[in-house]
C-alpha distance (Angstrom), angle and dihedral (degrees) to the residues before:
residue distance angle dihedral
M1 . . .
I2 3.78 . .
I3 3.81 101.8 .
Q4 3.75 126.7 31.6
P5 3.80 115.6 -110.4
H6 3.80 97.6 -121.4
I7 3.80 90.2 57.2
L8 3.83 92.5 49.9
S9 3.88 89.9 48.6
K10 3.82 91.5 54.0
A11 3.83 90.6 49.5
L12 3.80 90.1 49.2
D13 3.75 93.4 50.6
A14 3.85 89.4 50.0
A15 3.91 88.9 51.3
L16 3.85 89.0 53.9
S17 3.77 94.2 48.3
T18 3.78 99.2 99.8
G19 3.87 101.5 40.5
A20 3.82 107.9 -72.9
D21 3.78 110.1 153.9
F22 3.87 92.9 -153.0
A23 3.72 138.1 21.6
D24 3.84 135.9 177.8
I25 3.78 137.5 -179.5
F26 3.82 124.9 -147.2
V27 3.81 113.6 -164.2
E28 3.80 119.4 -170.3
D29 3.84 137.3 -169.4
T30 3.78 110.2 177.5
Y31 3.80 132.7 174.8
S32 3.81 116.9 -161.0
S33 3.83 134.4 -177.4
Q34 3.74 131.5 -174.7
L35 3.85 119.2 -172.7
T36 3.82 124.7 -179.3
V37 3.80 134.5 -173.8
L38 3.74 118.1 -164.4
N39 3.81 122.0 -170.3
S40 3.85 93.9 -17.9
K41 3.80 96.0 -47.6
A42 3.77 133.3 97.8
D43 3.77 105.6 -102.9
Q44 3.74 110.7 170.2
A45 3.84 138.7 14.1
I46 3.77 113.9 177.5
V47 3.87 117.9 172.5
G48 3.74 124.7 175.8
Q49 3.75 147.5 159.3
L50 3.82 128.7 -138.9
Y51 3.77 117.2 -159.3
G52 3.74 126.6 171.6
A53 3.81 148.0 87.4
G54 3.76 140.1 -107.7
I55 3.80 122.1 -146.9
R56 3.80 119.0 -159.3
L57 3.75 129.9 -170.2
F58 3.83 129.9 -166.7
F59 3.86 118.6 -150.2
G60 3.87 95.5 179.6
H61 3.78 104.1 -66.3
E62 3.84 94.7 -14.5
I63 3.78 120.6 96.5
V64 3.80 129.6 -152.4
Y65 3.81 115.7 -168.1
V66 3.81 129.9 -176.9
T67 3.83 134.6 169.6
T68 3.79 135.3 -153.6
N69 3.74 139.1 -179.8
D70 3.90 91.1 -157.1
L71 3.75 102.5 93.3
S72 3.80 95.2 174.5
E73 3.86 118.3 115.1
A74 3.76 90.2 -103.5
G75 3.85 93.3 46.4
L76 3.78 95.7 50.2
V77 3.86 92.4 43.7
K78 3.81 91.0 50.7
A79 3.78 93.1 49.1
A80 3.75 90.5 48.2
L81 3.85 91.5 50.5
N82 3.71 92.0 49.3
A83 3.80 91.4 53.8
A84 3.75 91.9 47.1
Q85 3.79 96.8 47.6
S86 3.83 91.9 47.6
R87 3.71 88.8 71.1
G88 3.80 97.7 49.7
T89 3.81 132.7 -109.7
G90 3.83 128.7 -48.1
A91 3.75 142.0 140.3
A92 3.79 114.2 -47.6
S93 3.73 124.2 -130.7
K94 3.75 137.3 -175.6
S95 3.90 128.6 -115.4
M96 3.79 117.6 -121.1
P97 3.86 118.2 -103.4
L98 3.83 109.0 -80.1
M99 3.81 116.3 -111.4
Q100 3.75 121.5 -171.6
V101 3.82 110.7 -115.7
P102 3.83 110.3 -155.3
F103 3.77 121.3 -146.8
D104 3.85 118.2 -159.0
S105 3.86 104.5 -135.0
V106 3.72 119.9 -138.8
H107 3.71 91.0 -172.4
T108 3.82 125.5 94.7
F109 3.83 125.9 -157.0
G110 3.73 133.5 -164.0
E111 3.81 126.3 -158.4
K112 3.70 116.5 -16.9
P113 3.79 115.9 -107.6
W114 3.86 92.7 -108.0
E115 3.78 91.9 50.5
M116 3.80 95.3 63.3
N117 3.83 120.8 83.0
R118 3.82 109.5 -105.0
D119 3.82 92.5 -144.6
R120 3.74 87.9 62.4
K121 3.76 90.9 53.9
F122 3.80 92.2 51.1
K123 3.81 91.0 47.5
W124 3.84 87.9 53.3
L125 3.78 91.5 51.2
N126 3.71 90.4 47.4
G127 3.73 88.1 57.8
I128 3.80 91.3 61.5
D129 3.90 88.3 54.1
Q130 3.78 90.6 50.5
H131 3.83 95.5 48.5
A132 3.79 90.5 49.2
R133 3.77 94.3 51.9
A134 3.79 93.7 43.3
R135 3.84 88.5 55.9
N136 3.72 96.8 60.6
S137 3.76 137.8 2.2
A138 3.80 89.3 -143.4
V139 3.82 90.3 75.6
T140 3.82 109.6 113.8
Q141 3.85 102.1 171.8
V142 3.73 139.0 12.9
E143 3.82 128.0 -169.9
A144 3.81 120.0 -173.8
G145 3.74 126.7 178.1
L146 3.79 142.1 179.5
N147 3.78 122.7 -151.3
E148 3.72 118.9 -168.4
K149 3.83 131.7 178.0
F150 3.76 132.8 177.4
Q151 3.84 113.6 -171.8
R152 3.87 129.1 -169.1
V153 3.82 115.2 -167.7
Q154 3.76 134.7 -178.1
I155 3.75 122.0 -170.0
A156 3.85 129.7 -168.9
N157 3.73 130.8 171.2
S158 3.82 139.8 -177.1
R159 3.80 91.3 -103.8
G160 3.86 88.3 71.2
L161 3.81 98.4 -99.9
M162 3.80 119.7 141.0
A163 3.75 120.9 171.0
Y164 3.82 139.4 166.3
D165 3.77 130.1 -156.7
E166 3.87 141.6 170.6
R167 3.84 123.6 -146.7
A168 3.73 126.7 -175.5
Y169 3.90 129.6 -170.6
S170 3.77 131.9 -173.6
R171 3.75 122.9 -178.8
I172 3.81 131.6 175.5
R173 3.79 117.6 -158.7
M174 3.80 132.5 -177.6
Q175 3.71 140.8 -178.9
T176 3.75 126.2 -170.2
F177 3.93 130.3 -167.8
V178 3.73 125.6 -154.9
E179 3.81 137.7 -176.2
S180 3.85 122.7 -161.1
N181 3.82 123.8 170.5
G182 3.84 90.0 -17.0
V183 3.79 94.4 -50.3
K184 3.79 115.8 121.3
E185 3.82 121.6 -160.6
S186 3.84 137.3 157.2
S187 3.76 138.9 -158.0
A188 3.80 134.1 -164.9
D189 3.75 136.3 -158.4
D190 3.81 141.4 170.6
E191 3.81 142.6 -167.1
G192 3.83 130.9 -170.3
H193 3.77 147.7 120.2
M194 3.74 145.1 -157.4
G195 3.81 97.8 -72.9
T196 3.75 145.7 69.6
S197 3.84 135.1 -112.4
E198 3.83 95.7 -11.5
V199 3.81 86.4 79.7
Y200 3.75 88.8 76.2
D201 3.81 89.5 68.3
Q202 3.69 97.4 41.7
I203 3.74 103.9 57.2
D204 3.77 123.5 79.4
L205 3.82 98.3 -141.8
K206 3.83 93.9 -175.4
A207 3.83 90.8 55.2
L208 3.81 91.9 45.5
A209 3.79 94.0 51.8
E210 3.83 96.0 41.5
G211 3.73 90.9 49.2
A212 3.85 94.5 54.9
V213 3.85 90.8 46.7
D214 3.80 93.0 49.7
R215 3.74 92.8 49.6
A216 3.86 92.0 49.2
M217 3.75 90.8 49.8
L218 3.77 91.4 48.9
L219 3.81 89.8 58.4
T220 3.78 91.5 54.3
T221 3.84 91.1 69.9
A222 3.89 100.9 25.9
A223 3.75 119.0 114.8
Y224 3.82 119.6 -131.1
A225 3.73 117.5 -86.5
P226 3.81 118.3 -105.2
A227 3.80 120.2 -114.8
G228 3.74 127.0 -123.3
D229 3.80 148.7 80.2
M230 3.86 110.0 -58.6
P231 3.76 145.3 137.6
V232 3.78 112.4 -74.2
L233 3.83 125.4 -159.4
I234 3.88 106.0 -158.1
D235 3.83 116.0 -160.4
N236 3.84 126.4 -124.9
A237 3.80 128.9 -99.4
F238 3.87 109.0 29.7
G239 3.76 88.9 19.9
G240 3.75 83.7 83.4
V241 3.80 89.1 72.8
L242 3.80 88.4 87.7
F243 3.83 93.4 58.6
H244 3.76 89.5 42.6
E245 3.80 95.2 54.7
A246 3.77 102.5 30.4
C247 3.77 99.9 39.5
G248 3.83 110.0 9.2
H249 3.83 96.9 63.6
G250 3.77 88.7 47.7
L251 3.79 88.5 61.0
E252 3.80 95.4 54.3
T253 3.77 114.5 104.0
T254 3.81 87.5 -130.9
G255 3.85 84.7 83.3
V256 3.84 102.8 19.4
A257 3.85 91.1 60.0
K258 3.84 90.6 56.5
D259 3.79 91.0 46.5
S260 3.83 88.2 -119.1
S261 3.78 97.6 124.9
V262 3.80 130.2 89.3
F263 3.83 86.3 -134.8
C264 3.76 95.4 61.0
G265 3.80 113.4 125.0
K266 3.72 93.5 8.1
M267 3.83 99.8 109.7
N268 3.83 111.7 144.7
Q269 3.75 90.0 6.6
K270 3.79 125.9 120.7
I271 3.78 109.1 -101.1
A272 3.75 101.1 156.9
H273 3.78 143.9 30.6
E274 3.79 110.8 -71.8
C275 3.82 89.4 -114.5
V276 3.84 89.9 68.3
T277 3.76 122.4 91.0
A278 3.79 116.3 165.6
I279 3.81 128.7 -164.0
D280 3.76 136.2 -166.8
D281 3.86 106.3 -162.1
G282 3.80 125.7 -178.9
T283 3.84 94.3 174.1
I284 3.83 104.3 69.7
E285 3.83 109.2 125.5
N286 3.82 111.0 -102.0
G287 3.82 88.2 -13.3
W288 3.81 115.3 165.2
G289 3.80 91.4 -118.8
S290 3.72 98.6 32.1
L291 3.89 125.7 121.4
N292 3.77 135.8 180.0
M293 3.79 87.2 -142.9
D294 3.80 132.0 0.2
D295 3.78 125.0 -114.5
E296 3.77 90.5 -89.2
G297 3.83 92.7 58.0
N298 3.95 94.7 -104.7
K299 3.76 120.6 135.9
T300 3.77 112.1 -104.4
K301 3.71 120.3 -117.5
K302 3.78 146.3 -171.4
T303 3.74 106.5 -104.5
T304 3.83 124.9 -167.7
L305 3.80 105.9 -145.8
I306 3.86 99.7 176.2
E307 3.77 123.0 18.4
N308 3.83 117.2 -169.4
G309 3.73 89.5 -24.1
V310 3.81 95.3 -48.2
L311 3.86 120.4 118.1
K312 3.88 106.0 -120.7
S313 3.77 106.0 165.4
Y314 3.76 146.6 5.4
I315 3.85 125.5 -137.9
V316 3.82 100.8 -99.5
D317 3.81 133.7 -169.1
E318 3.89 128.6 178.6
M319 3.82 97.4 -81.9
G320 3.77 91.4 38.8
S321 3.72 90.1 54.8
R322 3.79 90.4 50.8
Q323 3.74 93.1 49.9
T324 3.87 98.3 43.6
G325 3.83 105.0 24.7
Y326 3.79 92.0 -126.4
E327 3.78 121.9 136.2
I328 3.83 118.6 -91.8
T329 3.79 109.5 -105.6
G330 3.84 98.8 -165.8
S331 3.74 91.1 -104.7
G332 3.90 103.7 126.9
R333 3.75 104.8 127.0
R334 3.77 140.9 163.9
Q335 3.83 141.8 178.0
S336 3.83 93.8 -122.1
Y337 3.75 143.1 -34.3
K338 3.80 86.5 -71.2
Y339 3.77 90.4 73.9
A340 3.86 129.3 61.9
P341 3.87 108.1 -127.4
A342 3.82 123.1 -103.1
S343 3.75 137.1 -178.9
R344 3.79 106.7 -73.5
M345 3.79 139.7 166.0
R346 3.84 123.3 -104.2
N347 3.85 117.6 -174.9
T348 3.84 98.8 -11.2
F349 3.83 119.8 -178.0
I350 3.78 147.8 145.3
A351 3.76 107.2 -105.7
A352 3.80 123.8 -118.8
G353 3.79 117.0 -82.7
K354 3.86 132.6 -164.1
D355 3.86 102.6 -102.0
K356 3.82 124.3 104.8
F357 3.71 119.9 -126.8
E358 3.78 94.0 -129.3
D359 3.81 92.0 53.8
M360 3.74 90.0 50.9
V361 3.79 92.7 54.7
R362 3.80 90.4 48.3
D363 3.85 90.3 54.2
V364 3.84 90.2 64.1
D365 3.83 119.0 84.4
Y366 3.86 93.6 -179.6
G367 3.78 126.9 -5.2
L368 3.78 146.7 104.7
Y369 3.83 128.2 -72.4
A370 3.84 105.7 -151.8
K371 3.83 97.8 -161.0
R372 3.87 96.0 169.3
M373 3.78 126.5 21.5
G374 3.79 124.3 -146.2
G375 3.73 134.5 -167.8
G376 3.71 128.1 -52.3
S377 3.82 147.2 148.7
V378 3.78 135.0 -97.1
N379 3.82 138.8 -176.8
P380 3.78 102.3 -130.1
G381 3.79 91.9 -157.3
T382 3.81 97.6 54.6
G383 3.74 99.9 20.8
D384 3.86 92.1 -127.8
Y385 3.79 109.4 155.2
N386 3.67 146.6 -179.1
F387 3.77 119.0 -166.6
Q388 3.85 133.1 179.8
V389 3.77 120.6 -126.6
A390 3.79 104.9 -138.3
E391 3.88 93.5 -171.7
G392 3.79 120.6 17.4
Y393 3.83 139.4 165.0
I394 3.73 136.7 -165.3
I395 3.87 114.3 -113.4
R396 3.84 107.9 -150.4
N397 3.86 123.8 176.9
G398 3.73 91.5 -11.9
R399 3.84 95.5 -51.2
I400 3.81 131.3 108.4
E401 3.89 105.1 -123.7
E402 3.82 138.2 157.9
A403 3.79 122.9 13.2
V404 3.82 117.3 -116.7
K405 3.84 131.9 -168.4
G406 3.80 136.1 -158.2
A407 3.77 95.3 46.9
C408 3.83 123.3 143.6
L409 3.79 131.2 -178.9
I410 3.84 117.4 -130.9
G411 3.72 125.0 -169.7
R412 3.78 150.4 99.6
G413 3.78 120.7 -81.2
I414 3.74 100.2 -131.4
D415 3.76 91.3 47.0
T416 3.80 93.4 49.5
L417 3.81 90.5 51.4
G418 3.84 88.2 61.7
K419 3.76 92.6 49.5
I420 3.82 97.1 54.2
T421 3.82 98.6 108.0
K422 3.85 100.7 167.0
V423 3.84 133.7 34.0
S424 3.76 120.5 -170.5
D425 3.88 126.6 -136.6
D426 3.85 92.2 -121.8
L427 3.80 107.0 94.7
K428 3.81 120.8 -179.9
L429 3.77 133.5 169.7
A430 3.86 130.7 -144.0
R431 3.76 136.5 -167.7
G432 3.77 125.7 -103.9
M433 3.77 142.1 163.9
C434 3.74 112.3 -127.9
G435 3.79 123.9 -156.2
S436 3.84 126.2 -156.4
V437 3.81 143.6 127.1
S438 3.83 93.0 -51.6
G439 3.81 95.9 48.5
T440 3.70 134.9 -101.5
I441 3.81 117.3 -36.8
P442 3.90 137.5 173.0
A443 3.77 108.6 -94.5
A444 3.83 127.6 167.1
V445 3.83 122.2 -139.7
G446 3.79 128.2 -165.9
Q447 3.70 152.3 145.7
P448 3.83 142.1 164.2
Q449 3.83 114.7 -100.5
V450 3.78 107.6 -67.0
L451 3.83 129.8 -161.5
V452 3.78 116.7 -141.3
S453 3.80 108.6 -162.5
S454 3.81 95.4 -148.1
L455 3.72 130.0 9.0
M456 3.80 134.9 158.9
V457 3.86 109.8 -111.5
G458 3.76 117.1 -161.6
G459 3.80 113.5 -145.7
R460 3.74 139.0 109.4
A461 3.78 118.8 -40.2
K462 3.83 114.7 -130.1
C-alpha cells in the first residue's frame, strides 16, 4: 500500500463533485536503472525514481485526466477538484467504500534491482563485450546495456475497488559493429523477462554475443535481396512483430471505438486463413507483457482474438467497453502515471499450428526466408506496413540457401492474414517495447513459423 484508503476516498469524492459518473486514481512508485558498457568500459549509469498519481474522470464518453506529484491528502484532493471543475458543474455523488481486491501473483522475483551490487552488473555486461571480441577480430565496437525497472502501483476507483501490485522488468541489450574488407555492418539482440536478479542466471551471454557477431559478419558478404511478389516464410519469436504492429493495434478499442480500424464491424467474421488463431495473454508466468491486474485494476486474462480465422474479441479497456459495449479484457495499460490508460496488447501471438518447419520450406520453389525481423512502420488505421528483414535467406527449390540483406516486407495486415497458408508447431515469444497513446510499455510478440503465400518484398530489382 502506498496511500491510505481514507485519503483515496476523499480524493475520489472530490473527483465526483461536479457530476462525473466514474473516477479512478493510479498511484505509482517506480525505481529504474539503466547501465551501459561501451567498448569494454562503463559508459553510463542512470538511476531514478518516479513517484506520483494520475486521476481520471469519466463524464459519459468524455475523459478528464490530471497528474500530481503531491501525494498528500491535500495534494490529491486539490488535483481531483481541479479535474472535476475543469468540466463544469453538475450533481455531486459519493464513491463507494473502498475494498481491497487481492490478486494472486503467478510471478516470482529475486533480489530487487537496488539490492544487487552494481559492480557485479558492470562485470556481467563486460562479459558480453569480451565474448563478442573473442568471436571475431573484425569486431570494432560493442555496446551492452542492462535496463531494470521495479514498479509499485496502487489503484482505487469510485466503484469501491482498491488494489495493489508489484511489477519488475529486466532486459539486457547489445549491439555489435564489424568491419570486413572495407564493409561495415552491425547487429543487435536482447534478452529479458518480467523479473529481477534471476535473469542473470537465465541468459547465455556467450551465445547472445556470438549470435550478434555472426549475424553482422554474415551481412558483410551477403548480396542484396531481390524485389518482387513472392512466398515469404517468416520465422518464429520476433517474427510476430508483424502481426503485433499490422493487426494487433487495429484490434485495440482505442481505434475500434473511433471507427478508425479496418477490423471495425467484423466481429465473428472470417478475417484470416483458417490456420490462424491469435491470442493476447496477460497471464503467462513471468511473461514480458504479463500482469496480475491491468492499470485500471481489472484482473488480466487470456483473450482469444482470432480463432481459426474468425474474429472473436477486441482488446478492450474501461472506456473502450463503454464506447463499444464489448467486455473488458483486462488490457488497460500505460507507461506511467503521467499517461491515461488505453487498450493495449500484453503477450500477443499467433498460436501454434500443426505444420512442420521443414515441410513448409520444401513447399517453396522460390521465395524469402525472413529469419529475423527488424524495425518498420505501420499505419494503425489501415494496417499498411513496411518492415525491415534483419536476417534473410533465399529459398530455392525447397531449400534455404544464400543470405541476402536489404529486404523489407510491404503489405496490409488484414490482407496478409488471409495469405498465411501454413503455421508451424514451434511457437516462441520475444520481448518488445510498444509505443502508443498511453506511452511505451513492455509487450511480448510471438508466433510459430508462418508461410505467407504471396507478399511484396522490397529489395533491388535485377
